[in-house]
C-alpha positions as CSV (number, residue, x, y, z in Angstrom):
1,M,-25.9,110.7,35.5
2,H,-23.5,113.5,36.3
3,R,-24.0,115.0,39.8
4,E,-22.3,118.1,41.1
5,V,-23.1,121.1,43.3
6,S,-21.3,124.1,41.7
7,P,-20.8,127.4,43.4
8,T,-22.5,130.2,41.6
9,L,-19.2,131.8,40.7
10,R,-18.2,128.6,38.9
11,L,-21.5,128.0,37.2
12,A,-20.7,129.3,33.8
13,A,-17.4,127.2,33.7
14,A,-19.3,124.1,34.8
15,I,-22.0,124.6,32.2
16,T,-19.4,125.0,29.4
17,Q,-17.6,121.8,30.5
18,L,-20.9,119.8,30.7
19,V,-22.2,121.0,27.4
20,G,-18.9,119.9,25.8
21,Q,-19.1,116.5,27.6
22,Y,-22.8,115.7,27.2
23,G,-24.4,117.8,24.4
24,P,-27.7,118.3,26.3
25,R,-31.1,118.4,24.5
26,H,-32.7,120.0,27.5
27,V,-31.5,122.4,30.2
28,L,-33.7,122.7,33.3
29,L,-33.7,125.4,36.0
30,G,-35.8,125.3,39.1
31,D,-38.4,128.1,39.2
32,G,-37.5,129.1,42.8
33,T,-36.0,132.3,44.3
34,W,-32.7,132.2,42.4
35,S,-34.1,131.4,39.0
36,R,-34.4,135.1,38.0
37,K,-30.7,135.7,38.7
38,L,-29.4,132.5,37.4
39,R,-31.3,132.1,34.2
40,P,-29.3,134.9,32.3
41,V,-26.0,133.4,33.6
42,V,-27.1,129.9,32.4
43,E,-28.3,131.2,29.0
44,E,-25.1,133.2,28.4
45,A,-23.0,130.2,29.3
46,L,-25.0,128.0,27.0
47,T,-24.6,130.5,24.1
48,G,-20.9,130.8,24.8
49,A,-20.5,127.0,24.7
50,G,-22.3,126.9,21.3
51,C,-25.3,125.2,22.7
52,D,-28.6,126.2,21.1
53,V,-30.9,124.8,23.8
54,G,-33.3,127.0,25.7
55,V,-33.6,127.0,29.4
56,R,-36.8,125.5,30.7
57,L,-38.1,126.5,34.1
58,V,-39.4,123.6,36.1
59,N,-41.5,123.4,39.2
60,E,-39.3,122.8,42.2
61,K,-42.0,122.6,44.8
62,H,-41.3,119.9,47.3
63,T,-38.1,118.8,45.5
64,T,-35.9,119.5,48.5
65,E,-38.0,117.1,50.7
66,R,-37.9,114.4,47.9
67,A,-34.2,115.0,47.4
68,R,-33.6,114.4,51.1
69,V,-35.3,111.0,50.9
70,D,-33.1,110.1,47.9
71,Y,-30.0,111.4,49.7
72,W,-30.7,109.1,52.8
73,L,-31.4,106.1,50.5
74,T,-27.9,106.6,48.9
75,N,-26.1,107.7,52.1
76,P,-27.8,105.9,55.0
77,P,-26.8,107.1,58.5
78,R,-24.1,105.0,60.2
79,G,-23.3,104.2,63.8
80,L,-25.5,105.8,66.4
81,W,-27.0,108.1,63.8
82,R,-29.1,105.1,62.7
83,L,-31.1,105.5,65.9
84,V,-32.0,109.1,65.2
85,P,-35.1,109.5,62.9
86,L,-34.2,110.7,59.5
87,G,-36.7,113.6,59.9
88,L,-34.5,115.0,62.6
89,Q,-31.3,114.7,60.6
90,V,-29.8,117.1,58.1
91,P,-27.5,115.8,55.4
92,R,-23.8,116.5,56.1
93,E,-23.2,117.9,52.6
94,P,-25.1,120.0,50.1
95,Y,-27.7,117.9,48.3
96,D,-28.9,120.2,45.6
97,D,-27.7,117.7,43.0
98,Y,-30.4,115.3,44.4
99,A,-33.0,118.0,44.0
100,A,-31.9,118.5,40.4
101,A,-32.3,114.8,39.8
102,V,-35.8,114.9,41.2
103,M,-36.7,117.8,38.8
104,A,-35.1,116.0,35.9
105,R,-37.1,112.8,36.7
106,D,-40.3,114.9,36.9
107,F,-39.5,116.6,33.6
108,L,-38.8,113.3,31.8
109,E,-42.0,111.8,33.3
110,S,-44.0,114.8,31.9
111,L,-42.4,114.2,28.5
112,R,-43.4,110.5,28.6
113,Q,-47.0,111.4,29.6
114,S,-47.1,114.0,26.8
115,D,-45.9,111.5,24.3
116,A,-48.4,108.9,25.6
117,V,-51.3,111.5,25.2
118,Q,-50.1,112.4,21.7
119,G,-49.7,108.8,20.7
120,S,-53.2,107.9,22.0
121,G,-54.9,110.4,19.7
122,V,-56.2,112.4,22.7
123,E,-55.6,116.1,22.2
124,D,-55.2,118.7,24.9
125,Q,-58.2,120.9,24.7
126,G,-56.6,123.6,27.0
127,S,-58.5,125.4,29.7
128,G,-60.2,128.0,27.6
């Protein structure tokens, strides 16, 4: 999995590079505060890169907390920092890439569940 935290000003260039490298089938964007401003940038970059994949907004509620857990599992504190509870520590670097991975896992799990429901013959009746 590719992990990178790109500054907003470099986002279009990063998307173009990643589309060429990976040819994504899905592009996810968290539905938080910045999604309204970033979605047009992402869509334009995808179109410019020749990628005909729509942007899917995904729920990013609690992803930062879950990402922090993943971050500390991958980058455990060293030295005396091991004595300080993780809840009192802040990662020393941006960890938005971990939050993106949490959203991607949630999205893939929802696809698996959807496939399982469709494969079982159970249809979604909706709420209405």
